[in-house]
N, C-alpha and C positions, 0 to 999 in steps of 0.2 A: 104857612110862614117858613119852617123849617126849611121844606122841598125848593121853595123860591130861593131862599137865602143861598144853598150849596148850590144850585142852579147857577145864580151869577158868581158865585165864587169856581165855577168849571169854568165857565164863559172868560172871567178875568186869567186864567191860565192861559188857556188858548190863543187870546191878545198876547199875552207875554211871550207863548210860544212863537207863534207868527212876527212879531217883534223880533224873537232875534233867530227869524229866519227857517226858524223849524216848522214843516208842516205837524200839526199836533199829533197826526196817527206815527209818523215816523219818529215823533220825538218819546212817545211814551212806549212803542218797541222799542227803541233805544235804552231810556229807564229800564224796563225788563231784564232785557239781555244785560246790559250792566249790574242789575242787582242780582239776576239769577249764577253771573260767573263769579261775581266779588263773593255770592254766599256759598258756593261750590269750593272756591277755593276757601274759605278759610274754615270750612270745617273738613278740608280733608287736608288741614296742616295738625291735626290731633295735638294739638295743645288747647291745655284747658282755659286761660285767661282770656284766647280768643275769642271761645263762646261767650262769656261775660260782656266781651266789649258786642256782639252781635244783641245783647240786653241794651246796652249803653247809647246805640245807634238810635232806634228810634225816639228814646227819652231826650236825647241831642238835638234831634229833628224837629221835636212838639216845642223846641223852645221857639218859635216863629209863630206859634201860637198865643205863646204866653206875656206877647210883650202888651206892659202895663197899658200904655196907649190906645191900644186896638181893643182889649179886654172892657175902658173902661167904656170904650163906643159901643159896644155888644150889649153891656151892658144898660145902655141907655135906651137901644132899639128892643131889647124882648126883655120879660120877665125876668126874672129869678131860675126859676123851674125850666125855663126855654134854653135861657143862656147857658145853666150847666148842662143841658142837653148835648146842647150846637157844640160848647166843647170836648163833652166825650166822646161822639162821634168823630169830629175832627183828631182826637186822638188817636183813636182806635183804626182809622184809616192812616194815620202816619203808620201804626203797628200791623194792617193786616199783613202786607207784605211778608211780612218777618213771622207772622203769626203761621201763617200759609208756610213756610217753607221749614218751621220747626217742628212742625206737628208732620210733614212728609217728611223728616228726617228721625220721626217719632221720636220728638224731645218734649212732650206733651207737658209735663211738668211746667219746663220754660216757656213755652207758649202759652200755659195757662197764668205762669207769674206775669211774664209780660203785659198781660193783657190786665192783670190787676194793678200793674204800675204804671200801665198808661192812664187809667181810670182812676187811681187816685194821686196822680201828680195833677190833675184839674185841681183837687182841693189845694194842693201843696202851692200850684201858681196862682192862688187868687185869695189867699189867707190877707186878712188884715194887715197894713202893712205899719211896721214898726214905728212907734214915735220916737224914738232915738236913732240917731245917724253910728252904722256898723263901722267902726276902727278899721281901717286897712294898712298895709305894711306899704303903702304903696302913695309915690307922691302926686298931686294935685293934676299936674299937668308931665304927657299928656293923661288925659281922662278915661280911657279905654276901659284900664285894670280898674282904678278907684271904682268905675261905674258898676263896671262889668261883674267884679267882687262883691260887689253888696247886693243882686241882682241874685248871684248863685253862690252863694257863702255856703248853703247847706250843701251841696255837690262837695266841697271842697273838705267841711265838716265831715262826709261819710267817707269821702278817699282814706283822711288821717282815722278814723273808725276800722275802715276795713286793713289798713296796713296793722294795728294791734290785732284784729283779730288772725291777720294773717301770721302773723310772729308768734301768739298763741297756739295753734293748730299746725304750723311749720309747715305751711301752705303757700310756696313763694311765690307761684303762679297768681294767687289770690293780691301778692302786694305787687306785682307787674300789672295788675288792672288797676288798682289805685294808682299807678304812676299815670298807667296811659290817662286814666280820667282825668288826672290833674293838668294832664299835657294836653286832653283835647276843648277842654271848655272857655279854655280862655281865647280860640278860636273864634268861639261864638263872640267877644269882643270887641271881633272887628268886621261882622256883619253888616250893620247899620251905617252910613254916610251922615257925616256933623255937618252942621252949616258952614259953607264954603267960607266961612268968613275966619273960621278957626282953622283954617289951613293959610290963610291970606296972613294971618298975622305974622307968619312966621320969617325971618329977614333971614330965607336961605335960598339955596338950589332947590331945584327938584328932586337932585341927586341925593342931596346931604340931608333932605328934609326926610327922605325914605331912610336911608343910612340911620337917622335918629329915629326913627320907630323902628326901626328893627334890632337896634341897639338898648333900646328902653325894654323891647318889648323882653328881649332876650335877659336882662338885669331882671324884669318883674318873674318871669316862669321860672327863673333858679333861683327865688324866693320862693317860688311855690312849690318848689319840685324839689329843692335839694337836700329838706331834712328826709322824705321820702326816698330819695336816691342814696343817703347818707346810713341810713338804717337800716335799708335791704344788703345795704354793700358790707357792713359788719354782722348782719348776720348769716348771708350768703354772698362769700366775699367772692366766692368760685364763680359766682353769674357774675358780676360788676360789669362787663363787656356789655350784657343786653341789656344792662339799666344805663348804661349810655348811648349803646345805641337806641335805644325806644326814647331818649332824651335828644339825641340830633335829629334823628326821623320828626321828634314832637315841633320843635322848634320850625324842620326846614318846613313844615305845613303851617306853621304860624306864619312865618314868612310870606308864603303862597297866599296867606289870607290877608295879610296886609297888601302885598302887592295888586292882590286882584280889587280890592278895595278900591283903591287910587288909581288902578287901568280905568275905571270906570266911574269914577266920582264925575261930579255929585250924584248920579242916578245907583241903584242897586246892583248889587251882581246878578246876572241873567240866569235861565236856568243851562245855558249853556257852559257857564263859569261853573255851574253844579256840578255839571257832568265831568269837569277837568280835574275839580276837588275830590269828584270820586274816582276816578282813574289815577289821580298822584295815590291813592289810600290805598287801592288795590295792589299798585304799580311803583314802589317807591323813587327807582330809579327814573319816574319822568318827571319827576321833582328837575331834577337838573337840566332837564330844559324848559319846563314852565317857571322857573324862576328868574331867567335870566327873559323869558320872553316877555315875562307881566311886567318886569322891572322896566324894561325899555317901553312899552307901551304907558306904566305910572307915570315916565320922565316927559313922554310929550305930552300927557294928559293932563301934568301940572303945572306946564309952562305959562299957562296963563292965568295962573293963579299968584306963582313964587316967582323968585328971579331968573 
């Protein structure tokens, strides 16, 4: 049963690749090259907090498997033990390239820690839902930050906890890692498209709608990250420019997520867009090209729904 499930998943991925105009072999080869180059560049920078990011990325990627609707469907189809085993295998598949590279670099402790985190994240993602509504500092409209924050609030609690630890042990790099965690998690809020009705109801032109989304994302991202930036700036004033640069890059990446979402709306982003995002993460100046490109595509895509 498990083997059949993963065989179907493999066939589905291949169909998505072909629909995106990629031959599966070429796509897998391209992903391997991009991942290898990204890993080599990251570890060549000799900066401690970047190695923390390497642990964060597979956890972030595994969020796609933690969608409540998807997990509820799997629980209906499989017994509890089988379901948990499937989820663990899925998470370990995501972590496998990272673990292999860490072992190649002889970072055995980090490889072991990542493996444990990916297994443990299955239990976190599938905890019993709380019976009360978690308050947020965000308005109900737009909905992305309100819903996203409630689904990932424990990651923000972790980030703020890391700030305290960073100050206690006097580790600026750990503080920067907490800031980057706070900036990257909201990107996941814009992965899933909403019902077209919730776009149609805006009495705005496509360009004004996109600027509204980007302005709201900027305000809410400031709400989440400003306390961290303020505290780190007070204790490490000489590194304030690094914190500002991290925020600007984080917001630029979040803007790209927003524009890609509406460039392919109402469909979900394909693997091609995922490669673009990874390329911008590896080489941030690429954002200067991709943001205007996807803005124009988003405007054209939304013209049928908005004024």
